[in-house]
C-alpha positions as CSV (number, residue, x, y, z in Angstrom):
1,M,51.0,14.7,-49.2
2,Y,49.3,14.1,-45.9
3,P,48.8,16.8,-43.2
4,P,51.1,16.8,-40.2
5,P,50.1,14.7,-37.2
6,Y,47.6,16.2,-34.8
7,G,49.2,18.8,-32.5
8,A,52.2,19.4,-34.8
9,P,52.4,22.9,-36.3
10,P,52.3,23.2,-40.1
11,P,55.7,23.6,-41.7
12,Y,54.9,27.1,-42.8
13,Q,54.0,28.3,-39.3
14,H,55.9,31.4,-38.3
15,Y,56.9,31.9,-34.7
16,P,57.8,35.6,-34.1
17,Y,59.5,34.8,-30.8
18,G,61.4,31.7,-31.7
19,S,60.5,28.1,-32.2
20,P,58.4,26.6,-29.4
21,T,61.0,23.9,-28.9
22,R,64.0,26.2,-28.9
23,G,62.7,28.9,-26.6
24,S,62.4,32.6,-27.3
25,A,64.7,34.4,-29.7
26,S,64.7,37.3,-27.3
27,T,67.6,37.5,-24.9
28,A,66.3,40.6,-23.0
29,N,65.8,38.6,-19.8
30,S,68.7,36.2,-20.1
31,T,71.4,36.4,-17.5
32,P,74.6,38.0,-18.8
33,D,78.1,36.7,-18.3
34,L,79.7,38.1,-15.1
35,K,82.2,40.1,-17.1
36,I,79.5,41.7,-19.3
37,F,77.4,42.4,-16.2
38,L,80.3,44.3,-14.5
39,Q,81.2,46.1,-17.7
40,E,77.6,47.3,-18.0
41,L,77.8,48.6,-14.4
42,D,81.0,50.5,-15.2
43,E,79.1,52.1,-18.2
44,V,76.1,53.1,-16.0
45,Y,78.1,54.4,-13.1
46,G,80.8,56.0,-15.2
47,K,84.2,55.0,-13.7
48,D,86.4,52.9,-15.9
49,G,87.0,49.5,-14.2
50,E,85.4,50.4,-10.9
51,Y,83.2,47.2,-11.1
52,M,85.5,45.2,-13.4
53,Q,88.1,45.1,-10.6
54,F,85.9,42.6,-8.8
55,L,85.8,40.1,-11.7
56,D,88.6,37.9,-10.4
57,S,87.4,37.7,-6.8
58,L,83.8,36.9,-7.9
59,E,85.0,34.2,-10.3
60,N,87.4,32.7,-7.8
61,D,84.5,32.2,-5.4
62,S,82.2,30.9,-8.2
63,V,79.8,33.8,-7.8
64,H,77.3,34.0,-10.7
65,V,75.3,37.1,-11.5
66,T,72.2,35.5,-10.0
67,H,74.0,34.9,-6.7
68,I,74.9,38.6,-6.1
69,K,71.5,39.6,-4.9
70,H,71.8,37.0,-2.1
71,L,75.2,38.1,-0.8
72,T,75.5,39.5,2.7
73,A,77.6,42.5,3.7
74,E,80.1,40.2,5.2
75,Q,80.4,38.2,2.0
76,F,80.8,41.3,0.0
77,E,83.6,42.4,2.4
78,R,85.4,39.1,2.0
79,L,85.2,39.5,-1.8
80,G,86.9,43.0,-1.5
81,I,83.7,44.8,-2.3
82,T,83.9,47.2,0.7
83,R,82.0,50.3,-0.3
84,I,78.3,50.4,0.4
85,G,77.5,52.0,-2.9
86,W,79.2,49.2,-4.8
87,Q,77.2,46.6,-2.8
88,V,73.9,48.4,-3.4
89,A,74.6,48.9,-7.1
90,L,75.6,45.2,-7.6
91,K,72.6,43.9,-5.7
92,K,70.1,46.2,-7.5
93,A,71.5,45.4,-10.9
94,S,71.4,41.7,-10.2
95,E,67.8,41.6,-9.0
96,K,66.4,41.5,-12.5
97,Y,67.9,38.1,-13.2
98,K,66.5,34.9,-11.8
């Protein structure tokens, strides 16, 4: 049997963080679904459904988790997210996603 072509990894090569062609196996930095993102905020800030109540309005305006950090106070108001604490928490939580 001949060795693999130059530049190709040997078939026994182990990639601890996923295959180089399929990306990392780690999902720590991947952007969550909007529903999961809001559920996590509810868990952190304690009140049942306090953030989940915004799911429909965010989805109806095609707002993705990565968009939230760019929303203005006026846009938040239009979405029904009227409390400053909600706006700050949403922005802060969304900043870690690109």
